[in-house]
C-alpha positions in Angstrom: -8.8 -26.2 -9.6 -6.5 -25.9 -12.6 -2.9 -24.7 -12.9 -4.3 -21.7 -14.7 -6.5 -20.8 -11.7 -3.5 -21.0 -9.4 -1.4 -18.9 -11.7 -4.1 -16.3 -12.0 -4.5 -16.1 -8.2 -0.7 -15.8 -7.8 -0.6 -13.1 -10.5 -3.3 -11.1 -8.8 -1.7 -11.5 -5.3 1.8 -10.6 -6.4 0.5 -7.6 -8.4 -1.5 -6.4 -5.4 1.6 -6.8 -3.2 3.7 -4.7 -5.7 2.4 -1.5 -4.0 4.0 -0.3 -0.8 0.8 0.9 0.7 -0.9 -2.4 0.1 2.0 -4.2 1.7 1.7 -1.9 4.7 -2.0 -2.7 4.9 -1.2 -6.4 4.9 1.4 -5.9 7.6 -1.1 -4.0 9.7 -3.8 -6.7 9.3 -1.3 -9.3 10.3 -1.7 -7.9 13.8 -5.5 -8.1 13.8 -8.6 -6.9 12.1 -9.1 -3.2 11.3 -11.7 -0.9 9.7 -10.9 1.3 6.7 -10.7 4.3 9.1 -8.2 2.5 11.3 -6.2 1.4 8.3 -6.2 4.8 6.8 -4.8 6.6 9.9 -1.0 6.4 9.2 -1.2 7.2 5.5 -1.1 10.7 3.9 -3.8 9.7 1.4 -7.6 9.9 1.5 -9.8 7.2 3.0 -11.2 6.7 -0.4 -7.7 5.9 -1.8 -7.2 3.4 1.1 -10.6 1.9 0.2 -9.4 1.4 -3.4 -6.2 -0.3 -2.1 -8.4 -2.6 0.1 -10.6 -3.5 -2.9 -7.4 -4.5 -4.8 -6.3 -6.7 -1.9 -9.8 -8.2 -1.6 -10.0 -8.9 -5.3 -6.6 -10.7 -5.0 -8.0 -12.8 -2.2 -5.5 -11.5 0.4 -8.0 -10.0 2.7 -11.7 -10.4 3.5 -14.3 -8.1 5.0 -17.1 -8.9 7.4 -19.9 -7.0 8.9 -20.2 -6.3 12.7 -23.2 -4.0 13.1 -22.0 -0.7 11.6 -18.4 -1.8 11.4 -16.9 -3.5 8.3 -13.6 -4.8 9.6 -11.0 -6.2 7.2 -9.2 -9.5 8.0 -6.1 -11.0 6.6 -6.7 -14.2 4.6 -3.9 -16.3 6.0 -4.6 -19.2 3.6 -3.8 -16.9 0.6 -0.6 -15.9 2.2 0.3 -19.5 2.9 -0.2 -20.3 -0.7 2.2 -17.5 -1.7 4.7 -18.7 0.8 4.4 -22.3 -0.4 5.0 -21.2 -4.0 8.1 -19.2 -3.0 9.4 -22.0 -0.8 9.3 -24.4 -3.7 11.8 -22.3 -5.6 13.8 -21.4 -2.5 14.3 -25.1 -1.6 15.3 -25.9 -5.1 17.9 -23.2 -5.1 19.2 -24.1 -1.7 19.7 -27.7 -2.9 21.6 -26.4 -5.9 23.8 -24.2 -3.7 24.5 -27.1 -1.4 25.6 -29.3 -4.3 27.8 -26.4 -5.5 29.4 -26.1 -2.1 30.1 -29.9 -2.1 31.8 -29.6 -5.5 33.9 -26.6 -4.3 34.9 -28.5 -1.1 36.0 -31.5 -3.2 38.0 -29.2 -5.5 39.7 -27.6 -2.4 40.5 -31.1 -1.1 42.0 -32.1 -4.4 44.3 -29.0 -4.4 45.8 -30.0 -1.0 
């Protein structure tokens, strides 16, 4: 897997999460599997529109679908979310380290003023 592959996956995932309905679908699936009908219940949009949102999330690799007889439940792809979290954490940790160093410098300056 190349850097470009990872970048493309991240781009698709973050683009998919840019929509509030898709974020709500992810939040719902974090509590367990659900069908399109179950996912569509709280939204004032058609089931067809919810299906399109699900297709975007599936194309981004954030959810998967399985077949259980007549049911086609959607499942959260936790590995994809972990990849996003890992990417974010890399930058968060870098910034935290920079802020800690800045705090140290400010503390030294305060001590020198005394």
